[in-house]
N, C-alpha and C positions, 0 to 999 in steps of 0.2 A: 504493500500500500504506500502511496506517496504521502509522506507526512506533510509536505507543504500544501498539497491539495486538501488534506484533511483539515488542517488549521484554517485554510481559506474558506471552507464551506461549513465549518462548525456553527457559524452564525446562522446559516440557512436552516440547520436543524433546530436551533433555538426558536426559529419562527413558528414552529409547530405549537409551542406553548404560548408565545406572544400572540399568535394568530387567533387563539381561542377568544381572546378579548376583542379583537378586531372584527371577527365574524359576528360577534354579539351585537354590533352596531346595526342600526336599521338599514337594510339593503333593498328595501322594496317600499313602494308607495302606491298601494292599490286597494280600493274599497273591497275588492273580492277576496282579499286576504283575511277578512273578518270571519270567514266560514271554515269549518273543518279544523285542520291544524295550520291553516295559513296557505300561502302560495308555495307549492311544492317545488323544491330545487332538485332536479334530476342529477345523477352522478355524471352525466355527459355535459356538464357546464364548463369543461375544459376548453380553452380557447381554440385548440386545434379542431375539436369536434363541433363546437358551436359554429365555426365558419362553414361547416358542411351540413348544416341543418340539424345538428345534434346526433348524427349517425355514429354509433360506437359499439353496438352489440357484437359485431363480428370482427372488430378491428384489434389487431395486436402488432407489436413491433418492438425492436430493441432500443429505440430512441425516445419512446414516450411511455407514459403511465396511463392506463385506462381503468379507473375504478368501476365503471359501469358494468364491466364483465370481469370478475376476478380471475377467470381462466387466462386472460390476456397476459398476466404477469409471467407466464411460462416462457414468453418470447424474449425475456431479458437475457443479455449476454452473461456468461459465467464470470466475467472479470469487470463488470460495469457497476456503476452507481448512478442512479438517475434522480434528478430533483426537478419538480415542476411547481410553479406558483403563478397566480394570476390575479388581476384586478378587474373589476367590472364597474361600468358606469352606465346609467340609463337616463333618458329623457322621455317623458310621457306627456301626452296631451289627452285630457279627459273631456268627453263631450256627452251632453244630454240633449234633449230636444230644445232646451232653452239656454244652456250655459256651456262655456268652454273654459277650461283652466289648464295650467301647465304645472309640471312637477319634475323633479330630478333627484337622483341619489347615486351614491357610489360606495363600494365596499370591497374588502378583500374577498376574492372568489374561491380560492382553493390553495392548499399546500399539500403536496404529495411527494413521497420518496419511494424508490424501488431498488432492490438489490438481490443478489443470489444468496442462497443458503447452502444448498448441496447441488450435485449434478442435475437432479431432476426437480429441485424444490426452489421456488422463487417467492419473495415476499414484498409487500408494500405496506406502508403506513401513511396516514394523511389526515387532514382536517378538511371537511367539506360542509357547506350549509345543507341542512335537511329541509327546513321550511322557514318561511319568513312572514312576519306580520307587521304591517305598517299602514295605517289609514286614519283619516279624520273626516267624518261625515256629519253634516248638520241637516236635520229634516224638520220642516215647519208643520205645525198642527194648529187647529182652531177649536176652541171650546166655548160654549155659551156663557159659562160662569166666570172663567178666568181670562177669556179672550185668547190671544195668541200665546203659544208656547212652543218650545223647541226641544228636540232630542239630539244630543251630540254624541256620536259613537266614535270612540278613539281606541287605537290599539298599536302596540309596538312589541318588538322582541322576535322570538323565533327559536328554532331548534337547530343545533349543530351536530355533526357526526364525526367522531374520532374513530377511524377504522384501522383494523389490522387484517391484511389480506394475505392469502397463501394460494399458490398455484402449483400444480404438479403435472409434469409431462409424462403421461402414462402410456403413450404410444408415440411414434414419430409423427403421426398425423393428428393426435388427439391430446387435449389438455383439459384439466378440470380445476376449479378453484372455488374459494369461498371468502367472504368478508365477514368479520365479526365487527359490528359497529356499535359504539357506545354513544347513545343519544342523550344529549344534555342541553339545557337551556331553559329560558323562562319567557312567557308571553303575558302581557297585561292587556286586558280588554275592559273598557269602561263605558258607561252610559250616563250622561248628565241630562237631567230634565230641568228646564228653567223657563220662567215666564218673564219676558222683558217689559210687560205692561203693568206689572204690579209689584210694589215694594213690600207687600204683606205676605207673599208666598215664598217660603224657603225653597231652595233648589234641592233636588235629590240626586245623589250620585251613587251608582252601583259599580263596584270594581271586582273583577275576577282575575286573580293572579295564579298562573299554573306553572309549576316547576316540574321538569321531567329529568329522570336519571335512570336509564335502563339500556338493555342490549337488544340489537336486531341482527338477523342473519340473512345474507344474500348468497346465492350460488350461481355458478356459471360454467358453461361448456363451450369449447371452440374446436371445430373440426377443420383441418387444413389439408388441402389437396394440391399437389404440384401438377399443373396441366402441361408443363413443358413450355419452351420458348419464353422462360421467365414469367409465365402466367401462373397465378395462384388463386384458388377459390377457397374462401373461408365461410363457414357457417357458424353462427353463434346462438346460444340459448341461455337465458337468465331466468332466475326464479327468486322472487322476494317472499320469504316465509311470513305467514301470518303470525303476528306477535301482539301480546298484551303489554303495552308500555306502562310501567309503573309511574304514576304522577302524584303530586300533592297540589291541593288547591286552597287558596286563601280567598274567602268571600266576605265582602264588606259593603254594607248599605248605610249611608249617612244622610242626614239633613244638613245642608251647608248654605252659607251665604258666599257669593263670589264664585270663583273657579271658572268663569266664562272667558273664553279667548285668552287663556294663559294667566288670568288674574289670580290674586291670592285667595285661597280658600279659608273660610272660618267655619269650623265644625260646630253645629248646634246640638246634634244628638246622634248617637249611634243606634240605628234601627235593628241591624242584624250583623253579627260578626261570627264567622267560623274560621278560626286561625289556621287549621291544618286538617283538611279533609283528604284522606288517602283514597285513591281510585286507580282506574286504568283507562288508557286510550287504546282501543283495538285497531291496530294497523292491519289492513287487509293484505291478502296474498296478491301477487302480480307475476306476470310472465312476459318475456320479451323474446323476439326472434329477429335475427338479422343475417344478411349475407353480404359478402364483399368480393368483387373481382378485381384483382390487382396485377399490374405488370410491374415487376420489381424496379424500384427507383425511377418510375416513369409516370404511371397514372393508376387511379383506382376509382371505382364507383361502388356505392354501398346503399343499402336500404334497411330500415328498421321498422318493426311494428311492436308496440308495447301496450299492454292492457293491464288494468288493475281493478280489483273488485271492491270499489269504495262503497258500494251499497251496504257492506258489512261493517262500515265504520261506526264506532261507538265511543263516547267519552263519558265517563262516570255513569255507565249504564244507559245512556240516552243516545239515540241516533241523531244525525244532523241533516237528514233529507238529502244526502249525497247520492250521486249516481256513478256508475262505472266509467272510468276514463279510458280513452284510446288515443294513442299517439302514433302517427305515421311520418317517417322522415326519409328523405332521399338526398344524397350528396356525393361529391366527388372531389378529386385532387389531381392536378397535373404539374409535373416538374419537367421543363424542357430538356435540361441536361445537367444532372446533379454533380458531374465531375468537370464541368466547363471551367477553364482557366482564362478564357478570353472575354467572358461577359458575366458579371455578377447576377443579373436578372434571369439568366438561364438556369441558375442554381436555385432560384426562388420557387417555392411551391405555391401554386394558385388554387384556391379552394372556393367552392360554391355549394349551396344546398337550399332546401326548403323543407318546412314541416307543417303539419296540421294536427291539431289536438282538440278532441272533445274532452274538456276538463271535467272534474268531478262535481261541478256546480250546476244546479238547475234551479233557477229563480223565477217565480211567477209562471211556471210552465215552460220557460225558455232556457235551453241548455247554453251554457257559456262556452263558446268555442274560441280557439286561438290559432293563428297561423303566422308564419314568419318566413322571410326570404333572407338568406345570409350569404356572405362572401368574406374572404380573408386571405392572408398571406402568411407563409412560413419563411422567415428571413434568416438564413444561416449567418452566423458571425464568422469573420475571417480567422483562419488557422485554428478553429475549434470545431467541435461537434455540437455546440450549443446553438439553439435557434430561438428567435423571438417570434411569437405567434400573435397575430392580430386578427380579430374578427369583428364584423359589424353585422347587425341584424335589424331589419325593419319589419314590423308586424303589427297585428291588431288583436285585441282581446275584447270580447263582449259585444253588446249591441245597444242601440238607443231605444229599441222597441220595449214596450211594457214598462216605461219609465226607468229603464236600466241605464248603465253607464258604459260607454265605449271608450276603450283605451287604445291609443295609437302610440307605439313605443319605438325607440331606437336604442339598441343595446350595443355597447362597445366593450370588448374584452381584450386586455393586453396580458399575454402570458410569456413565461420564459421556460424553456426546456433545456436543462443542463445535463450533459452526458459526460461522465468521467470514467476512466479506467483506473480503478482503485486497488484491485485485488491481485494484480500481477506481481510476481517476484522479480526484482532487478538483479542482474548478474553483476553489475558494476554500480558503484555509488559516485 
């Protein structure tokens, strides 16, 4: 192992622990994150894959880490150490039949590492967002006795996943793997009821604070077939095991003055307080299938289909009227000449993709769908095997029908993929 490289990248390893705090920051601003466990963050949010519509189920290689299918780790070199990290920024336009607003946010997106253990065993560890909550909605009402009043719904927080993955090459064409994920984090959801026309009515605030700490399991398989002429066919299969996530809830209802638009709150009375209710959140099972056709170091095309049984979702024994989700993605990559010495842009990888998702939300009889078109670049750094990955996605979520909200978003992701040969023995120093 090269000691100089080890000392150089030890700071990157420490980011695993520092990143847990950074991932806890609000990385989403969507009214739809109020439902279920928030806005789900798939394991394919890596910059390389996001540029190709999110395809990842059948992808594996020795220069990148793919947590979406743990069987992919088997492709790591026996002498390599890999490190991936990324940042995400989004700009969103919210539209109803009568209003339009703007929003933006940015957050650390992922930190992952991969390395060999034995001749047939490879491992990966990393920190990923699991779900995110972030919204603020004000809804007007009218009452004959008190006149106008409003309900303000607010939420922030989310869940993160610290995972430890293992993959085994059980045949020259076949690999299998699993991820053990530790889910942790906290989300806060509140509702404030206030009347702006009367100074004699106290406001009412209801707060729900949920803390999660538990484990989940994901499995993956990849079949690889050499078709000759540097053509490879890969088939991938993933399975998310149904799990009951252990959680604690703090429930508080108060009468207050103030607290509107960030103002100071003055508590008048505590109506209901339950400091520590233990319960479970039932995370449903899911399956994914993908295929990829690749010409080595030249091009690839891939397609994914992912389904999850969110109808079985429950939190503290109660369902949330969710429906099953379905995601379809198609993407590809082209590299003109990865060994070119005459032109840098011939060594660049050009990526493009599209995706369509039926989310787990159905509101007022209307399913909330989402689609996106993405593109990006893989920029190799001179005299290294490190690349800078850039992706941009333009898409839309929701609808303005039935008094719902339509979100038009632009997502930008900047990632770095570091490849180092650490485990070779030097003959000379």
